[in-house]
N, C-alpha and C positions, 0 to 999 in steps of 0.2 A: 682333471680328475685325476686323485693319488687312490693310493693303498685305504683300506680301512684303517682308523686309527681306534685303541683301545686305553681310553684313560682308566688309568689302574691305581691303586693305593691301597690303604687300612680305610674302614669307616668312618668318615669325618674329616678325611683329607678335604675335599671339595668337588669330588670325581664328575658327581651329576652336573655342577653349576660351571665346573670348568668345561665337560663335556659339552654340555651346552652352548657354551658361550665360543667353541672351538668350531664346532657343527655349522653355529651361523655363521661366522667368519668364513669359514672354507665352503658357503653354501649348499652342504650337502644334508641328508638327515641323519638324526641324532635319537638311540633308542638310550634305556636306563636299564643295564641287566638284573637290578629291582624286580622291575615287571615281568621278570622272568621264572621268578622264583615259584614252585608251585606252595598253594595254602600251605603244604605240614612243615616246608623250610620257615617258613615267615611266621608260622606256631612255635617252632623250636626257638626261633631268635629272639622271640617276644619272649618267652619264657626263660631266658637268659644262658640259653644253650648255644653253645658254636655248633657250625654243622661239622659233619664229616666228609671226607671224601665220596662215600656212596652217595649223601645227599647234596650234592656239588655234581655228580656226574651228568646226572641228565638235564641240570640248569645250565652246565656248559656246553653241552650238544646244541642245545637251543640256541644260543649267545654264536656259535660255532656256525649254524645253518645260517643266521642272521648275517653274519659276519659276510659269509661268503655269496649269500644273495647282495649286499652292498659289496662284492671284491673291487668295484670302481669309485669307492669313496666313501666314507661314514660314519660314523663316530658314536662308538658305545661304550659305556660309563660301565666298570666292572672290575672288583678288585682285584683279582688275577693273581692272587697271593704269592702262589707257588710255580714254581717252574712248571709243573708237570700239568698245571691248570692249561698255562700257557702253552703249551707243547700240542692240550688238547684242543685249544683254539686253534693253535697254525696248520693241526691235520685238516681241518673244515678251508682254512684261508692263507695258505703261504704267507702272502705277502702283506699280513697286519703288522701293523707298526704299533706300538706302547710308547705312552705318554707318564711317567711314572711321578703321580704327585707325591713327593717326599717332604717328610715333617718329622720331628721330633714328638714323642709322647706329650709332652705340654700343650705344644702348638696344636697339637689333634686333639687332642683333650678340651681344650678351651671352644673350639670349632665345634666338638660334639657338643657340649654344653650348649650353645646356642641353637640347638635343631630338636625341641622339643616334639614329641609325637612321632621320632621315628622309631622303626620298628627294631633297631640295634641297638640296644643298651649299651651306653658306656660302661658297663660290667666288662663288655666282651673286648675292650682295647687293647687290653693285654694280651689274650689271645690272638688277636690280632698280627699286633707286632711280632709274636712270638711263630706264626705262619710263615711272616713276609719274607720271599727269598728273592732279594733287588734282582733286576735284570742283571742276565750276565754278557760278558762282552760278546758275546757271538747272536745277542737276541737285536732284533730291530728295534730301537726305541733309546729316549732320553728322559733322563730324570730333571724334573723341575722342585726345586724349592718352594713349598706351599705359602712359606709366609710372605707372603708379598701379595697384592692385587689380581684379579681375575685376570683382566685385559693383560698385565705385566707376565704370569705364568703363561694364556698365550702367546704372547709377543716372543716369549723367551723359545717355548716349542718350536715355533716355527721359523723363528731366527737358525734356530740349531738343526733345525731340519732342513732348511731351504724351499719351505711349501711357498706356493702361490698365495700371493696375498690377494 
């Protein structure tokens, strides 16, 4: 087993789909950070309002706890858009690795449009890109272009990290 992995990126980048596929490939548990949001956060996003850092803090604490519990291996899909959010997760689990699903606003917008019923409205996509801070050179992680199939994304990540297949 390896370190836990956070599949990160803006809403609509495919975090849940890629995360589930990666966890299945690595035979480790998978969790979706969306399931860790308190009802107030979901209501706020559903109403078209972006979360602020105060909204995110307890949510990130719960995610960090899950990562620490799965320090031997697990995959979590989580936006983790800011360095400070990733730092908060690392305080719980220093060895966490990140897979950043990168894509242009056009590509992500098309993906979002194909997800009817998701609580994150497409109108918040711009705020997601405005908030996004790509991985720094000192952060353990890899960025992979989302404009390809799920299997190709997983393969590219595994090849770049030399994970056991």
